[in-house]
ROSE-429732 format. One record per residue (C-alpha): x, y, z; chain. Coordinates in steps of 0.001 Angstrom, whole numbers. Layout:
N
xx,yy,zz,c
X,Y,Z,A
...
***
This chain:
589
xx,yy,zz,c
74,-16,34,A
2841,2530,913,A
4405,1733,-2530,A
1013,2470,-4207,A
968,5856,-2431,A
4512,6482,-3665,A
4097,5873,-7173,A
673,7974,-7280,A
2335,11345,-7210,A
4749,10213,-9852,A
2246,9087,-12077,A
-14,12329,-11462,A
3211,14510,-12255,A
3853,12297,-15549,A
284,12975,-16557,A
454,16629,-15943,A
3804,16823,-17977,A
2841,18488,-21405,A
5224,16291,-23184,A
3821,12990,-21820,A
184,14414,-22975,A
1518,15202,-26390,A
3102,11395,-26419,A
-409,10019,-25497,A
-2227,12058,-28032,A
291,10995,-30635,A
99,7354,-29712,A
-3797,7274,-30044,A
-3266,8843,-33623,A
-777,5965,-34426,A
-3118,3296,-32999,A
-5881,4669,-35234,A
-3757,5233,-38287,A
-1241,2017,-38105,A
-2958,-673,-35871,A
-6427,-165,-36548,A
-6285,-775,-40350,A
-4381,-3999,-39929,A
-6674,-5246,-36940,A
-9579,-4249,-39112,A
-7945,-6313,-42088,A
-7439,-9464,-39960,A
-11153,-9090,-38393,A
-12851,-8953,-41673,A
-11185,-12404,-42602,A
-12596,-13694,-39525,A
-15942,-12910,-40054,A
-18440,-15803,-41321,A
-18496,-14331,-44893,A
-14664,-14209,-44695,A
-13481,-17352,-42660,A
-13420,-19765,-45612,A
-11075,-17720,-47501,A
-8361,-18875,-45434,A
-9191,-22537,-46545,A
-9362,-21452,-50133,A
-6112,-19912,-50081,A
-4037,-22271,-47706,A
-5324,-25719,-48342,A
-8389,-25290,-50983,A
-8560,-26827,-54586,A
-7234,-23247,-55909,A
-4631,-23031,-53034,A
-1733,-23739,-55335,A
-2724,-20930,-57858,A
-3809,-18398,-55203,A
-937,-18829,-52750,A
1571,-21681,-53197,A
2901,-21006,-56643,A
2906,-17108,-55931,A
4614,-17535,-52657,A
7489,-19734,-54525,A
7556,-17007,-57129,A
7818,-14245,-54630,A
10682,-16028,-52541,A
12436,-16757,-55919,A
12313,-13077,-56996,A
13177,-11852,-53459,A
16235,-14036,-53053,A
17484,-13282,-56559,A
17000,-9434,-55705,A
18817,-9873,-52215,A
21736,-11634,-53812,A
22131,-9323,-56700,A
21768,-6242,-54615,A
24452,-7499,-52054,A
26989,-8360,-54767,A
26355,-5061,-56945,A
25875,-2761,-53939,A
28821,-4123,-52027,A
31162,-4149,-54881,A
30247,-642,-55533,A
30666,355,-51845,A
34128,-1364,-51909,A
35400,270,-54883,A
34249,3870,-53620,A
35469,3701,-50225,A
38474,1284,-50069,A
40164,1684,-53278,A
42013,4426,-55255,A
39746,4041,-58366,A
39179,7503,-59978,A
35769,8858,-60436,A
34674,7589,-57065,A
32332,10805,-56340,A
30739,10052,-59632,A
30128,6573,-58970,A
28820,7274,-55574,A
26322,9690,-56701,A
25123,7712,-59490,A
24692,4482,-57212,A
22353,6468,-54972,A
20051,7620,-57935,A
18187,4315,-58561,A
16266,4122,-55383,A
14892,7589,-56275,A
13353,6219,-59603,A
9987,4469,-59658,A
10702,577,-59959,A
8118,584,-62761,A
10526,3008,-64722,A
13333,242,-65002,A
10403,-2361,-65931,A
9223,-204,-68684,A
12607,398,-69827,A
13457,-3255,-69980,A
10213,-4092,-71881,A
10903,-1272,-74411,A
14294,-2950,-75041,A
13600,-6691,-74753,A
9911,-7423,-75432,A
9447,-10110,-77878,A
6132,-11484,-79718,A
5365,-14142,-77026,A
2216,-12210,-75690,A
1462,-10337,-79173,A
1424,-6723,-79712,A
4431,-4565,-80690,A
8001,-5987,-79967,A
10851,-4171,-78500,A
13673,-2378,-79925,A
15779,-5358,-80268,A
13136,-7755,-81811,A
12374,-4854,-84069,A
15912,-4821,-85298,A
15555,-8588,-86202,A
17500,-9824,-82920,A
15859,-12913,-81510,A
15052,-12226,-77886,A
14648,-15628,-75865,A
11202,-15698,-73739,A
13277,-16009,-70513,A
15057,-12782,-71077,A
11819,-10845,-72020,A
9441,-12127,-69317,A
9353,-13842,-66178,A
11529,-14033,-62962,A
14871,-13120,-64818,A
13802,-9503,-66141,A
11720,-9027,-62836,A
14785,-9847,-60740,A
17103,-7788,-62874,A
15036,-4749,-62710,A
14522,-5038,-59020,A
18344,-5597,-58260,A
18990,-2314,-60462,A
16291,-421,-58267,A
17324,-1782,-54920,A
21013,-2144,-54758,A
21306,1572,-53627,A
20002,329,-50397,A
22918,-2026,-50032,A
25501,470,-51310,A
24531,2987,-48684,A
24590,531,-45831,A
28035,-1012,-46781,A
29584,2239,-47789,A
28930,3884,-44398,A
30128,613,-42688,A
33324,654,-44664,A
33895,4421,-44127,A
34529,3410,-40366,A
37368,881,-41010,A
40554,2400,-39568,A
43391,2364,-42082,A
45884,2075,-39531,A
44647,-1473,-38506,A
44797,-2608,-42057,A
48300,-1371,-42393,A
49427,-2932,-39147,A
48091,-6196,-40363,A
49834,-5992,-43646,A
53095,-4995,-41794,A
52759,-8262,-39894,A
52898,-10106,-43241,A
49037,-10714,-43805,A
47992,-10747,-47383,A
45482,-8307,-48775,A
42943,-10902,-49108,A
43365,-12025,-45412,A
43189,-8313,-44344,A
39983,-7925,-46278,A
38620,-11061,-44775,A
39748,-10587,-41068,A
39201,-6957,-40734,A
37077,-5310,-43398,A
34604,-8084,-43849,A
33417,-8448,-40094,A
32682,-4719,-40068,A
30747,-4607,-43153,A
29142,-8065,-42938,A
26030,-6752,-40554,A
25147,-3918,-43239,A
25582,-6515,-46061,A
23145,-8885,-44342,A
20664,-6039,-43492,A
20715,-4640,-46878,A
20417,-8073,-48501,A
17314,-8829,-46232,A
15884,-5359,-46882,A
16170,-5894,-50593,A
14464,-9490,-50245,A
11517,-7893,-48197,A
11319,-5190,-50905,A
11498,-7836,-53794,A
8890,-10060,-52246,A
6331,-7174,-51780,A
7145,-5314,-55004,A
4104,-4868,-57328,A
5231,-2836,-60409,A
8039,-5056,-62033,A
6124,-8627,-61496,A
2979,-6823,-62750,A
4493,-5465,-66087,A
7129,-8319,-66652,A
5281,-11261,-65159,A
1514,-10936,-65474,A
1551,-11022,-69197,A
3007,-14607,-69007,A
993,-15521,-65992,A
3998,-15419,-63589,A
2148,-14490,-60229,A
3746,-13255,-57175,A
1910,-12555,-53884,A
1523,-8870,-54512,A
4,-9367,-58008,A
-2036,-12260,-56934,A
-3336,-9743,-54137,A
-4216,-7039,-56725,A
-5856,-9518,-58868,A
-8185,-10847,-56197,A
-9251,-7530,-54764,A
-9696,-5754,-58312,A
-11915,-8899,-59405,A
-14323,-8706,-56264,A
-12695,-11514,-54425,A
-11775,-9304,-51407,A
-11731,-11988,-48675,A
-9164,-13931,-50547,A
-7290,-10587,-51301,A
-7381,-9697,-47513,A
-5965,-13310,-46629,A
-3237,-12959,-49060,A
-2354,-9348,-47942,A
-1948,-10878,-44124,A
159,-13460,-45629,A
2271,-10929,-47452,A
2523,-8758,-44330,A
3810,-11885,-42467,A
6336,-12651,-44925,A
7797,-9121,-45219,A
7419,-8449,-41526,A
9542,-11708,-40690,A
12181,-10564,-43115,A
12510,-7065,-41874,A
12532,-8154,-38175,A
15378,-10484,-38877,A
17222,-7877,-40622,A
16739,-5555,-37686,A
18007,-8016,-35193,A
21073,-8781,-37353,A
21841,-5199,-37937,A
21716,-4474,-34227,A
22855,-7740,-32941,A
26561,-7463,-33711,A
28310,-4301,-31724,A
31717,-5805,-30905,A
33666,-4130,-33865,A
34905,-928,-32428,A
36420,1135,-35488,A
35564,4637,-34324,A
37779,6016,-31618,A
39202,9191,-30292,A
42311,8740,-32157,A
42585,10031,-35540,A
42679,7414,-38452,A
43761,7683,-41892,A
42094,6048,-44728,A
44059,3356,-46373,A
42997,2619,-49865,A
43708,-505,-52001,A
45770,93,-55027,A
44154,-1541,-57771,A
47130,-1349,-60149,A
46434,-2432,-63713,A
42782,-3057,-62751,A
42201,558,-61883,A
40901,1797,-65074,A
38880,-1367,-66038,A
37025,-1696,-62730,A
36301,2001,-62799,A
34768,1652,-66390,A
32594,-1302,-65500,A
31183,406,-62327,A
30386,3748,-64196,A
28866,1557,-66986,A
26766,-370,-64613,A
25812,2904,-62732,A
24712,4370,-66102,A
22938,1345,-67215,A
20614,1606,-63956,A
20329,5427,-63967,A
20705,7257,-67184,A
20096,4626,-69896,A
16651,3795,-68641,A
15639,7316,-68756,A
17280,7824,-72244,A
15257,4797,-73551,A
11935,5878,-72158,A
12398,9540,-73307,A
13592,8135,-76885,A
10842,5558,-77303,A
8233,8420,-76076,A
8961,10158,-79279,A
8817,7045,-81561,A
6187,6989,-84164,A
5899,3012,-83849,A
5780,1459,-80332,A
9190,240,-79442,A
10538,1045,-82814,A
13371,3697,-83834,A
13009,2580,-87494,A
9539,4305,-88106,A
10646,7644,-87324,A
9657,10171,-84574,A
7019,12325,-83598,A
6189,14859,-80761,A
2358,13650,-81015,A
2636,11551,-77730,A
3725,14830,-75900,A
1969,17690,-77455,A
-261,16233,-80257,A
-3832,17094,-80894,A
-6640,14067,-81131,A
-5962,12104,-84356,A
-8200,9204,-85116,A
-5145,7546,-87066,A
-2709,7490,-83968,A
-3328,6042,-80464,A
-6952,5565,-81041,A
-7393,9371,-81139,A
-5787,10094,-77692,A
-4055,13365,-77313,A
-410,13950,-76287,A
150,13803,-72427,A
638,17492,-72309,A
-2571,18308,-73847,A
-4498,15477,-72252,A
-6849,16917,-69472,A
-6771,13465,-67458,A
-2794,13492,-67547,A
-2774,17269,-66524,A
-5591,16427,-63680,A
-3199,13449,-62685,A
-108,15789,-62456,A
-2036,18215,-60337,A
-3488,15474,-58119,A
-288,13685,-57730,A
1827,16873,-56845,A
-1087,17959,-54404,A
-1104,14420,-52897,A
2721,14542,-52374,A
2501,18012,-50774,A
-350,16993,-48608,A
1213,13732,-47509,A
4526,15510,-46893,A
2903,18087,-44481,A
875,15448,-42675,A
3456,12935,-42131,A
6116,15691,-41046,A
3798,17044,-38591,A
3084,13845,-37077,A
6721,12665,-37563,A
7970,15730,-35844,A
5694,15157,-32908,A
6603,11503,-32735,A
10314,12491,-32883,A
9928,15201,-30213,A
7944,12938,-27842,A
10432,10013,-28159,A
13574,12128,-27631,A
12143,14114,-24727,A
10642,11215,-23018,A
13743,9183,-23288,A
15597,11625,-21013,A
12980,11107,-18179,A
13867,8781,-15312,A
10419,7611,-14695,A
9513,4221,-16046,A
6112,5229,-17731,A
7418,8184,-19854,A
10194,5573,-21109,A
7855,3081,-21966,A
5488,5558,-23865,A
8641,6608,-25870,A
9387,2855,-26611,A
5762,2355,-27722,A
5685,5530,-29948,A
9145,4349,-31660,A
7483,992,-32432,A
4355,2171,-33829,A
6006,4713,-35956,A
8312,1913,-37397,A
5272,-469,-37883,A
4267,780,-41449,A
7862,-217,-42651,A
6917,-3865,-42016,A
3926,-3745,-44194,A
4047,-3877,-47957,A
2351,-1168,-49702,A
-153,-3139,-51543,A
-935,-4893,-48315,A
-1442,-1552,-46401,A
-3629,-263,-49142,A
-6002,-3502,-48793,A
-6003,-2724,-45030,A
-7307,651,-45731,A
-9921,-236,-47972,A
-10960,-2887,-45226,A
-11109,-408,-42531,A
-12440,2684,-44505,A
-14327,1358,-47349,A
-17351,1525,-45260,A
-19087,3907,-42974,A
-17802,3849,-39406,A
-20264,5484,-37154,A
-20745,9014,-38192,A
-17549,8777,-40530,A
-18759,8202,-44069,A
-17115,5686,-46308,A
-13609,7150,-47463,A
-12845,4762,-50401,A
-11998,6599,-53510,A
-11628,10062,-51868,A
-8513,12199,-51729,A
-8782,12112,-47803,A
-8083,8410,-47712,A
-5109,8709,-50038,A
-3537,11256,-47790,A
-4301,9240,-44672,A
-2945,6105,-46263,A
45,7928,-47518,A
722,9510,-44148,A
746,6142,-42440,A
2998,4581,-45356,A
5629,7183,-44989,A
5553,7728,-41325,A
8692,5789,-40587,A
10683,8255,-42826,A
9115,11176,-41315,A
9635,10032,-37656,A
13173,9096,-38479,A
13581,12669,-39743,A
11995,14312,-36615,A
13935,12100,-34213,A
17347,13115,-35879,A
16112,16860,-36257,A
15023,17050,-32646,A
17887,15067,-31286,A
20210,17779,-32249,A
18646,20380,-30071,A
19955,20260,-26400,A
17178,20206,-23988,A
18755,23115,-21931,A
17673,25496,-24893,A
14200,24630,-23930,A
14555,24635,-20322,A
15590,28321,-20478,A
12257,28895,-22378,A
10218,26917,-19687,A
11878,29148,-16856,A
10397,32031,-18638,A
7010,30658,-18778,A
6798,29346,-22349,A
4316,26542,-23109,A
4989,23442,-25105,A
3218,25018,-28135,A
5251,28105,-27962,A
8504,26387,-27491,A
7687,24230,-30621,A
6948,27088,-32772,A
9533,29450,-31501,A
12517,26969,-30761,A
12054,23549,-31974,A
10610,23970,-35521,A
13015,26760,-36400,A
16122,25052,-35205,A
15050,21755,-36824,A
13476,23164,-39924,A
16279,22092,-42257,A
16205,18430,-41292,A
12454,18348,-41257,A
12271,20054,-44748,A
14666,17372,-46086,A
12338,14700,-44491,A
9331,16239,-46103,A
10721,16163,-49544,A
11759,12518,-49139,A
8164,11752,-48164,A
7108,13845,-51279,A
9193,11700,-53539,A
8020,8301,-52124,A
4601,9253,-52714,A
4989,10740,-56175,A
6804,7636,-57470,A
4759,5014,-55611,A
2356,2365,-57349,A
2093,-269,-54619,A
137,1668,-52227,A
-2078,3637,-54289,A
-3022,1033,-56984,A
-5843,-376,-55068,A
-6993,3054,-53670,A
-7281,5155,-56657,A
-10625,5704,-58599,A
-11271,7588,-61725,A
-12202,10661,-59469,A
-8531,10742,-58048,A
-6092,9977,-60921,A
-2548,9587,-60173,A
457,9538,-62403,A
1798,6150,-61398,A
-1646,4293,-62013,A
-2130,6099,-65136,A
1426,4879,-66289,A
344,1415,-65259,A
-2923,1532,-67119,A
-1319,2818,-70286,A
1339,138,-70144,A
-1239,-2525,-69432,A
-3402,-1229,-72466,A
-574,-1230,-74802,A
0,2601,-75259,A
3764,2345,-74437,A
4638,6018,-75575,A
2029,7475,-73310,A
3273,5156,-70433,A
7042,5984,-71150,A
6192,9886,-71316,A
4354,9926,-67984,A
7055,8011,-66551,A
9645,10572,-67749,A
7532,13343,-66010,A
7437,11127,-62827,A
11326,10725,-62960,A
12039,14228,-63635,A
9724,15357,-60390,A
11375,12673,-58127,A
14991,13236,-59095,A
14503,17069,-58791,A
13046,16477,-55333,A
15792,14064,-54318,A
18369,16501,-55439,A
16758,19387,-53314,A
16516,16848,-50205,A
20354,16206,-50654,A
20996,19709,-50736,A
19022,20569,-47753,A
20374,17707,-45700,A
23913,19086,-46286,A
25631,16099,-44723,A
28840,15167,-46631,A
29388,11576,-47447,A
32369,10091,-45655,A
33861,8868,-49209,A
33644,12237,-50546,A
36500,13418,-48025,A
39905,13190,-49515,A
42621,12095,-46721,A
***
């Protein structure tokens, strides 16, 4: 009883703390925004009219085509994406950070660009070049020139995996480069002085340091490959190569919502398991102390006669995954005949008026009201989600950073809950999260009307989807502000709102703005989240691109993709400038 009386004042004091109150409000918002849709999705499948879908998907007569084969295909694509991303990203990181290769800054810059591009941009570029006549319609550039393109190169797991590797190897590159940059050159030189070979030095010193980053990057690439929708839809569906994401989309779009929801839950389970393992592996090995109080020199491996060939190979691979796809899409958008440079070029698909003899009378994308509306809607959605996610992410970051400095158990537990809830959307694939929001908000809830097909649902779903990025930006920005700056304002009588408006936001504005731009880019280029949520009343560029590509209007699809790429890359460059953080490999020593 005395212990209870002792704790009561502490709990009352915590409840009176404005930061604790803010944390409770934010936690409630996150529960509604993140947990409720997933719980609602699961509850929908447990109703009498939905419980049978579990048997249909897992053990029924259609289970092989509904789940077993798509799961095997997803695991195949995910594994290939992970292995390719580790090999390509890790090799690029080693070349940039650890060797004396020329043009390291150029390679580093180009290696970070692919992740800013839409994944369907690389898939469309691949189809433009390698498409053959297996599924009918116009062939690609190579087949148009008389080159025989095998089916396994044009369609199926190889092109899907290749385009996903080209998109996601940037993840492994960034993680591995950051880890290699901490390797002390003096340790490597000392090992070489003892007679150890370069191979043994790399295996015994550099590899243990970078191994967690490589494993983490590989598992992240695996999870992204398993859940990606765009590449399997464009390069797999024409030949009936189904993955979990495409099967989920097909089930919901054809009215089999219960089966689609079950597939969404299974996809969440697969992706969450992999990402949880990645988090454990990335955070589990902490015994390699490579950053000390002593100065260290960067010891670069001399490549000798391999210096120029390896640099040329790296630059070529970077250009093939960044510049070349963009050039292919841009050039093909001007081609008079689909995927053919032999029939001449025209600006019709960009600026042409309606002509019954071309593309069924459709106008160029810059004159098409639907495309113009999609541009405005996409940019508006990106800005709205950026504002909403940044406000919420800043609140999460502020509450987590300040509550962790408290000595009481309750505020620290609240900080942990907020951190977990803000990270949770990262474990949910975009198309599965879209299905969860349909299940939760597709029907009226009390006085709240059904939100399906509205711009508001897109903003809410987008804010939830990008919350991990915004919350991380908020934690990083607020964490740089010393608590004593606010303590002086508290002593002057300033409340939480005034401190936030006059101190926290102005001081953290640079980092928060950079995070907002990254959120904007993610929404503008995303297809997985919005493909199930968009209706004709809310057209978006990414969905319009997918529909044009599916209907065979390649020039229109490529032209719109170029517009998305320009917006995404411009915003990414702006974010990098705002971030202002120099990469470690850019510093000459």
